[in-house]
N, C-alpha and C positions, 0 to 999 in steps of 0.2 A: 587675510588669513581665516580662515572661518574658525567658530566656535568649538568646533570636533579635532581641529589641528593638535596634535599631539598626545590625543586621548588615547595611544596603544604602550605608553611608557609608562611601563609597570612597578606599580607600588610594590608589589612580593620581587624575589628571584627573579633571576632570566629563567626566561624555556630556552633550554638547551638544543641548539641547531635547529633556533626559530626566527631567527631577527631576523632572516629577509623576508620571511613571512608576515611579521610584524609589520614590518614597515612596510610593505605591498599596503598592510588592510589600514596603516596611518594613512599611508598616501592616497588611496582611494577614499576614506569615508573623509581625509581632508580637504580632498580637489577645491583649489579655492574657485575656480572655473562654474563648479557643480555643487552647486548650496541643498546637502539634502542626498544621500545615496542605499544604491540597496548594493549586499553581497554577501553572495551566497559559497559557504566556505564548504567542501565535499573531500572524501579521505576515508581510503578502508577500515572497519574495524580497531579499534586501538592506534591509531596514528597521531589521534593527542587532540582531536578537536574540542573538546572540551574544555581544555587544558587552553588553547589558543585563543578559545568563548572567555574563558576565568579570566587572564592576562590584558586580552583588551576591555572587559570590563571593568577590572582594576584601576585599570590604567585612564580609561575615561572619566569613574568614580573619581581619582587621585586630582583630576584638573574640574572635578566642579561640573562634569556631566550627568544628568541624571539618565542612569539606567534603568531602563525595566525589561523583568528578562521570564519566561516560559522555559518549557521542557515540554516534550512528547514523554506521555507514560503508553504503554503499551493497554493498561485495562480502563483508560480516559479514552481511547482513542475512536471509542460508540456515540462518548456523550457530545452532544452539539456545542460551540461554544468554550470547551472546557478547557483549549488552551486560551483562547482570548479573556476564558476570567482568571487566569494565573498571571497575565501579562498587565493586566489592568487594576488588578486589586491595590496599588499604590494609587491608582487615580480614581479607586472610589468615591472617595470626598469632596472629590472635584467634577464631575457631573454635572452641576447646576450650571456651569459655564454655558453648557448647548441648549439650546432651545428646544421646548419640550419636543415636540415629535424625535425629534432627536433623543433627547437624554430618555424619556421614555424606549425607546425603538432599545438602547445598550442596556437599559436595566434590565426589561422582560433576555436579554440573548444572553446575557453573563452572571443571571440567576441572581437577581437581588430583589427582580420587582415582576410584579403577575401582568399577565395577560396574555394576547395570543400572541405565538409567534411573531417576531418580526419579520417585515421584509430584507433580501439578502445585502441589495443597495439601499436600503436605506441604514443596516448598520454596518455596513462596511464604511457608510457616508457620515455615518456618528464618530466611528472610530479616527478617520481620517483628520475630521474638523479635532477633537478632542485632540487627540497629537500633536495637531499644531496650534490650537491657542495653549499648549501646557508647554510645548517648546515656544514660544514667544517671548517668556520668563525665561526658560533655563534649556539649554542644548539638553535634544536626549536623544538616548542611543536604546536601543531597542535590540535584545539579543535574546535567540530562540534556538535551544542545540534539539536535536534528535528528530529533524521537521517531520518526517516520513510518521510519525507515531505520533503526531498530533490530530484531531479528528477535524473532519473533511470541511465543516464546517468553517473552524477555526484558520484553517489551509486558505481560504477560500477570500475572506474577509484580508489576510496576511499578503496576499497574491495583488491584491484588489491597490493595498494600502504600499506596496514597496514598488510601484509603479508610480506611486503620486508625490514623490517626496522631492523634487525637484525645487530647488527654491527656499525650501524647506532648513530647518534646523535640527532637522531629523535624518539618525541614521537608521540600517536595519544590516540584522549581519544575521545568519542563521547557516546551521552545520545541520548537513544528511550525510548518513553512509552513501559510498559509490553505488552505484545500480542500484538501489534502493527504487521502491514505484511509493507514490507518493500524489498527494492531491494538489501538491502547493504548484501551481501554473508556474515554471523557473523559464522559462521564454524568454527573450532578451531581455534579460537579468546578468548583472555581471557576476562569474565563477569562477572562483580561487581555489588549485587543487592542492589539499595538503598531504603534499609527499613525505614518503618514511623518510628517517634522518639519515644521514650521510656517516659513514663510516668514525670518521673521528665524531662527533657528539654522540654515538650511540655507545663507544667506548668507555666517552667522560659518564655518561649515562650510568651505566652498569657500573665503574668503577663507585662511583656517587653513592649508591645506590643497594650496593652488595661490595663492597671495601673487602670482605673475608672472602672472596668466593678470586677462587685461583684464576691469576692471568688467561692463562690456556682453556679452562672453564669457561671465563668470559669468549672467549672466540668463540668457540664453538658455540657459544648463546646469540652470540651478536650476526652468526653464521646465520643460524634458525630464525630469530627475528624479522630480520633484514630487515631494520631500523625502526620496525613497530614495537613504540614509546611499552605500552604494555606488555605486548610478547617480553622488555629487555626487563621492565622490571617483576614480574610476574612467574619467569620462565627459570629463575635462582629457586622462589620458593618450593618449588615442590620437587627440589634434590633435598636428597638427603647430603648432611654433614659432609659424611665420607666424600660424596657425588661433588660438592660444592669445591673441595679441597684438592680432589686430584680426576684427571685428565678421562686417566685410562677406566675409572669407575664409572661414568658418566654412560647412561645407554645409547643406543644407536639411534632412537626413537624418542627424544625428548617425553618429562612427561607433563601436564596440564594442571595447572592451578583450577579452581573451581570457576574464577574469573573469565579465564580463557574459554576454559571448554563449553563456555556461554556460547564463543562467537562462530565456532563453527559445530558446537553438536551433536546438535538441532539436524541442523541439513542434513548431518552425516547418518543419522538416525531412523529421518526421512527416507532414505533410501532401502531399495529393496536386499534383500537376504545375498543372491547372488553378486550382488552392486557391494554389496562390502565387504566382500569373501575377494574380489578382485581388486580391491582397493586395499585390504590388509594385504595380500603379498606385494603390492607393487608400494605399501608405506614402510616393509621389513625387506625389497631385495632393494630399493633407493637406486637404481638406475636407470628404469623407469621402461626397460626393454621390454619390447610387447609377447617378443616373443618368448620370452624367458616366466613372466606374466601369467600366458597364456599356457607353457608346461607346464607349470606349475599349479595352476588351476585345474588342468584336465578331469574332467568327470566331476566336475561339482559347480564350474560355471563357465563362459564364454565369454571373449569379448565385446560380442555383441549387447554384453550386461553391465557398460560401461556406461553408454548409451546417458542413463536418469542421472550419473552423476555430471556428464557433461553439460548436462541439460540446466543440472544445481547453481552450473560454475564451480563445481569444487573441483574438477581436473582438466586438463587439454590434451588433446592427442593430435600427436603430426599424425599424417598420413606418410608426409613424405622419410622420413626416419625412424617412422614405426617407436615412438617416444609417447610416454604419460610422463604430464608434470603436473604437480599438485598446484593448484594458485598461488599458494603461499605454505611452507614450511609445518607451519602449525595445522595444515588442516590432513597432515599425516600423522603428527600426534596426534591431532583428537577422534583421528582411523587406528590405530592403536590403542589407546586408550582403554575405551570398555572392551577390548575384548579379554579371553581370562589369558596364564601362564599356559595351559593344555593349548590353546588356539596360537598364541603366538610361537609354540615349538611345535605344532605340527607343521603351520606357517613354513616356520625355518626345516627343515629336512622336508617338504616340499621342495623348497626353492633347492638344497645340496642334492637331492635324489636327482635334479637336472639342470645340475653344475659340473659335473663329472669331468668338464676339460679345464675348470678355472680354477686351478690350486688354492689360489688365496680364498676367493668368495664360498666356495667347496668347504674350506675350513671352515671360517667365519660364520658362516650359517648352522654346521655341524655343532660349533661351541657354544652355539643358544638352544640348539636345537637339546644340547646333553643334558642330563637329567643329575650330572655328579659325577667327580672325577672321574676321568677317562687320557688315558695315556695314551691312548692313539691320536689322538682329536687335540692333546695337547701338541705332540709333534707335529701335526700339521702347522700350527698356530705357530707353532717355534720358526718352522721353515717359512713361513707367512713373516715373520717379522721382519729373517733376514732378509728377501726379495722387500720389502719394504723401504728398509733401510739400504739396502745398493742400490734405490731410483731416488735414494731422500728425502725417504717420508719418514724421518723421524715420530713425527707425533703416533702415527700406523703402527710404528714400530714397538714402540713405549705399551701400548694400546693390546697388542698382538701377543706380546711377551706375556704383560699382565693377567691377560684371561686366560695366556696357559699355562701360569700361577697359579691360578686359580682352580685347573681341570687338572692338576699336579695330583698323583695318588701319593706319593711321597714330600715328604717336610722338605727332606735334602733340594729334588727338581723343583719345588716352590718356594723358597728362600734364593736357586740358582737363576729362577727366572726372575725374579722379582730384582733380586742384583744386578743381571746386566739389562732387566726396563731403567731402573735409577744409572746407570750409567750411557745411557744412551741417551736417556732424559736429561743430563749435566752435559753431555760434550756435545751432543749435537739440535735437540730441541729446544731450548732455551724455558725449561721447565724448572728449575730449580728448586722452589716448592714441592712440586709432584715428586719432585726427584728422591728429596729428602726424606719423605713421609713414606715410597717405597723402600728405601732400604731402609728405613723404620721395620718395614714389614718380612723384609726378608729378614733383618737379626729375628726378631721375632717368630715368625715361623722357625727357624732353625739356628739357635745361638750361638753357633762355630760359625755361620756367614766371616763376619769382621774377619774371622782369623785365617777366612780357609778360600775365599773368593777374591781373583785378584780384580772380578766386575766390582764387586764391593769396594774392596781398597779403590781401587779407582775414582770411581764415586764421592767417598769420601773425602779423598786429598781433593779433587776438583771443586766440592761443597766448602773446604776448609778455604784453600785458599783463597776462595769470593766473599768467603764471610768473614768472623774476625779473628781466624787463623792464621799463621804465617807459615810461608812456603820451606823452613826448614823440617817444621812440623810434617807439612803432607809431604816431601822428598822423603822422610826418613820411614813414613806410613806403607809409600809405595815399593820403597828398596826391598825393607821388609819381605814387604806380601811377595814378592818376588823371588825373593831371597829361600824364604820357607814356602812355594809354593811347586806343587806335586805334576807340573807341567811339564819334565823333563827337559827344557829351553826347544820343546817343539816348533820349529818356523810354522805351522799351521797350524796353533793353537790361537784363535783369534783372541782371547781374555789375552792372551802372556802380549801378545802382538800391541791391543789398542794399549795397555799398560805403559810398554816400553813408549810409543807415542805420546802418553802424559808425561812421562818421566823426562821427554825432549827436552818439552817446554820448560817442564818445572826444574830443570840444570838451569839453563837459560835464563829466566826468572833469578832464579838464585848469584848468577853473576860468580860465581867460585869457582876454579880450574879443578876442585880438587873434587864436583861433586859430581864429573862425567865420567868418573871413572868407573864404578861402578856399573852404571848404562853403558857404557863401552865393552867392561866386558864380561856384561849379558851377552850383544849383542854379539860378537863374535864366539858364544856357546850356539851359540840358537843353528838347529838342524833340522838340514842337510845344509841350509844356511840361509842367513837374514833377508825376507821381500824388499824387493828393488828397494821400493820407496822409503822404506826405513834408514837398507845404507845409505843410501845417494841424503838423506835428511844429515842423518849423523856427519856425512864428510862435507858438507855447504853449509850447515848452519851452527855447528859445533866451533869448528877452526878452521872457517875455512881458507882464514891467512896462511895454513899449513897443507891442510887435504884439500880445499877445496876441488882444484884442477884434476886431481886424479877421479872425478864422481862426474867431470864435466861428458862424458862422452855416453855416459848409462842417463844423465838428468837429460840429454837432447833427447835420448830415446822414448822417458816419461812424457818429456813436453811434445811432444809427435802422437801420445797416443792416449792427451790426457782425456778425454771423452769428457760424457757431464757428469759425471757420477758428482756429488759437492763435496763427499767428503778426499777424494780423489784431486781433485780442482785445487782443491785447500792445501795438502800434502805437500804435492807438487811445487806449487806456490810459494811456503816454506821454505823446500827447498830453494826454489828460484831465486829469496829474498837480496841474499850477499853474494850469487853467482851475475846478479840484474839481469836475468830471466824473464822476470816478467811479465816484459812488453810480449815476447815471444807466444805465450796464449795470452794477450788480454783480452780476448775478444772471449773463449772461454769461463777469464774473473768477469767480464761483466753483467756475460750470462745468469750467473749466478747472482748477481747485482738484481738484475733486474726477477729474477726467480723469486729473491727471496721480500724484494717490496713488494711483490705478489701475491705472498704469504704461500708459498710453493716450493720454499725450497729451506731448513732447518734454520733455526737464529744463529748459531753458534758457525755455520757455515757461509750466512748471511755477513755476519761482523768480520768473519776471517776475510773473505773475500774485500769488502769496504776497505780492510785492512793493506791489504796485496795495493789494490788498485790504487788507495792514497800514497802511497811507497811510490810509487809507481810513476804517479803524476807529479809527485814533487819534482824524483829527479829529471822528469823530463820538461820541466819548467812552467805546467797546467797549474799553479798553486789556484791560483777562484776553484777549479775539480775538487783540488785534496782537501782545500778547507771547507768543502759541502760535502765531497765524504766522509772526511772525518766530522759536520753535524748529525747527520744522516745515524756514524757511528753511535756517538757517544747520546742522540735520544732510544737508538735500538739496547744501548747499557743501561739504560732506565728501564725502557718500560720495559725487558724479562731479566731485569734485576742482575745481570750481571756487570756489577760495578770493579771485577777485577780489571778487565777488558779498558775499561774506560779513559787511562795512561796512553796505550797507544794511538787514539784518536787526538789526544791532550795534544802526545808528542808532534805528528802530524802539524796541530795547529800554532804549536811555537814555533817549529821548523819553517813554516811558511810567514807568520810573524817577521820571526829574525832575520828571514830573508828579503824581507821587505822595509827592513828598518825600523821594525814595531820593537823595539828590545822592550819595552813595556809592558806588554800584551803577552811576549815570551817571558821575560823573566814569572811574571806573575804565574804562567802557566807551570813552568817547568817548577820553583816552588810547589806546586801542589802537587801535581806528580810525587817531588820527594817526600811532601809532608807526608802524604797517602802511602807510598814505598817504604820507608826507612823503619818504622815497624814492624813489618809485616817482614824485612830479609828481602824485597826482592830488588834487589842489586841490580839487575839486567835493566830496570826502568829507569835507577838514577843513572844508568851513561846513558839513556838517550835523552835524558835530561839535559846534559851535563855536553852532550853532540849540540842543541839547540840552544844551551846557554853561553859556547864558545863562540858560535855564529854569529850571535844576537851584538857579543861584545866588538867580534871585529866587525860589525856592521856599523858601532857608535864608536870605534876607534881608542874603543879601552881595552888596548894588546895584552894589557899586565893581564886582566880579566879572562881574556881571553885564552891565554896563556895558562893560569890555572885548571880552568874545565879541562881544554883539551890536554893538559896534564890526568887529569882525573881518570879518563879515559885511556890515557896507555902510557906508560914511563916514556921521554923524551930515549930517542934510542933503542927502542921497541915497539914492535906490535903485537899489542899486549896478546896471549893465546886468551884462545874461547871467551872474546870480547869482539863478535864481530864489528860492531861498528865502530872499530877504535879504526877500522882501515875502512870510515866514513869522515872519520875527523882527524887524519894524518893531516890531508891540508893542510888542516884550522890548524893544531901544533904546527908545522913549518914555518908559516906566514907568522904565527904569534909569537912565534920564534925569532925570528930575525928580526920582526919589530920594534923588537925589545930589547937589543942586544943581544942575544943568543945565538949566535952563529954555530958554538962549537955542537951546540941540543939540536939547531936544525938540524945539522950536516948532518949527527946521530941518527935521525927518525929515517931522514932521507934514505940515509943509504939501509938503514931497517927495512924500509918496504922492498928498498930494488933485490934484498935478502930474501923476501918473504915472497910468498906464491900470489901476491895483489895481481901483479900484471899479468900473470892465467889466467884468474880467474874471470876475469872481463875486461873488456876494451875500453869502460867507466874509468877502471881503478887504474887499470897500464895508463891513462892519458894521468890520473894524478903522481902517479908514481912517477914519470919521466917529468911532467912538469915543476915537482919537489925538489930531484932531481938539480932540474937547471935555476931554481930559488935556489942552493946549496953551491953551483957551481962559480968559479972565476970570469968575472969577462967575455971574450966573444966565444968563449966551450958553454957559455948559460943560454947563449943567442940560438945558437947549435940546438940543444938540448931545449930548449923552445918551441923549437919549429919545426924538429922530430916529435915533440908532442900531438902541435895540432896541426901537421900530415898523417895524423894514427883517422882511422877508417872513423869515418863518419862524428865529427866531436860535437858537432849543433846539436846532435840526440839531446845531450846534456846542458843547454844551453846557457843554466848558470854554472855550471863550472867551465864550463867554456870560456864564458867570458870574463872568467876571473882569469882565468891564465890567460887571456888576452891581455889585460890589466896588469899583471905582473909584465908579462914581456913586453909592452910597450915603456910600463918602467922603467927595466932594461937597458931598450932600447934607447931612449929620452939620457941615460946618465951616461951611455956611450956616445953621446953627441949624432943618434941613426933621428936624426927628427924626423924625417920624410918617414920611413918606416915605422918610428915611434906612434907617429899620426896616423897611422893607416892601423896599425890595433890597436890601440885607444881612441877611434871614431866606431870601430867595431865591439868594442869592451861594450862602450856608454849605450850604443843602440840599443847592443844586447839586454843591458840590463834595464831601459827605461822601457824595452818595448814585457820584460817582466816583469815592470813595477819594483823594482829589489833598488830603493833612492839614494840608501849611500853610494852603493857601488856603483850608481852613474854620479853623484855627484862625484865622489874619487876620479873617475876617470875622465869627467870635464877637469879639476883641477887640473890633473897630468896636463891634460890639452891645452887648454890656457899658459901653465909651463911652458907648452913647449911652442909657443906663442900663434895656435890658433886660440881663435875666439868660441866655447862653447856657445849650445843655447841658452839663449833666455832659462830654459823649462828646470835646466837643471843647475841653474848657476846656484849654488849654494846660499842660504841667508847667513851670516858667519852668527856664529852660535855664541851662546854669553859666554866667557873664561871665568875661571874661580881668581880670584886674587894671585893666588902666586904661579901659574899659570900664566895668567897679563902680565907678569915680572919676567920672565923664565922670556914668553915672547919679546916683551922688549928690547931686551939684554939683545938676544940670539941674533935681532931685526937689525943691532947695530955692529953687527960683523963679529962680536964675540965669540972664540970655542966655547963649546960645553963644557970644557977645563977651564974657562976661567970665569963662566961661569957659576960652576960650583961651587968656584974658590971664591966669589962676593957672597953666595947663599950658604956659604955652611953648610954643601947637600955633597952626594957621592956624584960624579959626572956620568954613570948610568941611569941618575934618578933624572938628572936634566934630558938625559936621549929617549927615558920613556917620555916625560911630558913633554917635548915636545913631539912624540911620535902622536898623543894625543888631541892634542893640539893644531896638529895640520889638517886632520876630516874638519874640527869645530870649525878651524876657518874656509874651509872649502881648498886647501891650496894640498902641496905635497913635498913642500921642499923651502929653504930656509928662505932663500930667492927672492920667495913671492910673500915673505914675511912683512916687510915694509908696505906693502900696499892694501896687506890683508889685514893690516892693526888698523890703517887709514880708514879704509870703509867701514870699519868699524865701530873706531870714533866720530863717522857722520852718522852712522843708525843712532847713537846714543843720542845725538844732537836734537835731533830728527824725533 
């Protein structure tokens, strides 16, 4: 290892996004095969070259390397050896180590001696000798910034030195702007290009530098900065407080600080006036379409006038698609910055005049050209918002509505449009802080807004549940707004329909049947008839075990015509969750997830798609995929402050953990859900937690706990109304009841399932219904019912459910001494559980196989678990042949308690009956001895 090794480990906090660059520089300068090295660092203006040099220099100093630094300065570029003077100042007192000719030449060159100008070769050699002699005592690192601004003589000397460092303890690191001209001869030297920061590092830098800027504005700035650190840090500074807080207030072209202007302004200012005219049109147009630019510039400039801008490397013009693009977005800002307000309005008007057939772009330019309130332009912008929302551009819709509000002549219209923008913000865009401010603006513009506007009420309700309020308060707020509204229950009233869609969710979150009654009454009053999606959701999402089947034909039509509108995809998905139809349009849901990842779909719709796909994958047995989607959803909730929706994804993770036998994780996740949901009255989330807890308890053999949690979903003998997840937990309740000796409760619940509409709602639910009937039926009748269940179309589409039913079937067959048939079912169940990674169920199936006389694979033979003292006592007595009643009498316990303990003991020992107790206890003794 050389003395320059590890010199890049910074003593100061690390540079964001530069770990790979610093590692490369460290590796290069610390190369053990080549002692002494020269590296040129290049990159665009503001990309962070100086920061990287500082980090390298700090790391080198920290590790005992002597650092000599110089930086090019424009006003010294004509002074010979000015840069060399900077670099060697720390060595001025050490020049006597050189022989007289070299010392004298160098003293004259750096300006501390007198005499004729020295020969360039003599001076270069003197510098090299001085550096080598110094490095013999302490390793050196030469760090030079802004290389092109160094004087010509210094550049020549440094070029000479950089090529003669091999074998020395000297490193040379210099930085220059990409594309800049320099007198430094770089041919043959290694160059490392410093690329812009990636998206993650850009987001982190923005959040650290400007924590008070709203997430939406930060994303807009990141898009404009394209990973340029200087732009990321400086762009927010040029925004007003309102602009930093609200995306809708941010101008189309971002303003620049003085530091950013310096990057491009001089190059723009040097262009001919006609060139600047064309660039201003291009910057404000934003599309780069040459036909539009040429038409808007008619009479003032022609496309040929772009040539100077091309030669200055400010723009590129593609002849293939007739498009102009700025080489960096900040160049467009540098073009707009010096233009007067009058020039900008004139340019926007010229663009609007040539875009007559493009409503949205024309409306936007008319809005920017307006000098004051304009009802016509405000109406055009409102229609633009509607169009943008229909294609999923929620942020664009908020911006258009906000601009429309600003141009509204009346306070009522201004307030109405701001309230709608706030609702779109909370419902779709994921920008809750922006929405909160817009709602406050709506109330300020028209104090009656909070009472009169359904959009305002819906936005308030949404913000309430996502913050410190509770579901009940949000519910009462929205019900009151619907009841007092002047909408006349007109089904074409968009604000009313949106409010009812939100009310569906609030009823579901609340989890109380009584909450649904006002909503059902509202929907029935809609004239001439309720919108199709809303009508179907109310029947398949509220109480699907009773009303769901009647909506299936219309749900099928909705799925067939779902399209790609994000809001429609999610709402049809909501209607499909409990009808098990999510798989019928999985492609659309996956497409929405991909759009969300690319930033092309509203954040809340992205969340909804992740929820639906996660549930779909869980039932399909794609548990790894479900867990990954849940992790993505939780990260998205954090990024957009959608804290309310985190419980959905915690449930998916808990369900996967429970099915795999990781009861500890499942319990921890569900406890977190319950702790969060209870004070907020989100009973619906608690129901989901109970479902995962019951499943986890079943897997760990704690059937009493499983029964308690399953009953919290639905009392035995009733499929709880308006608790649709009770259908998913119905088989859990029946199994837990049977394994705790509650045969009557199990039979009553199986009968309730059959009396409900579950079997008509979906093939999967029909599978569960028939299986539960089989579980509670006697003897041969149960076998026939199990066979009927497994003969239903495609049970393997739901591998976990199907495998559990095969396990039940195999257990029943073995007890009926149909050993061969039992082994077939148990083997299929065990193999399915193994594929899924459902360890406790695989172990249970393996235990049943052993009890049937067939050895299970070693991979699923369970290692006996530790028993409590009481469990060991009961197991030992049972192994001697005593009945439950006899054991109960000896231990002064009830015979039901003995039965419950035995059901918990069996899975711990990897067995399923009394007959295997003696051998299992013997194995347990051997393990203890080991």
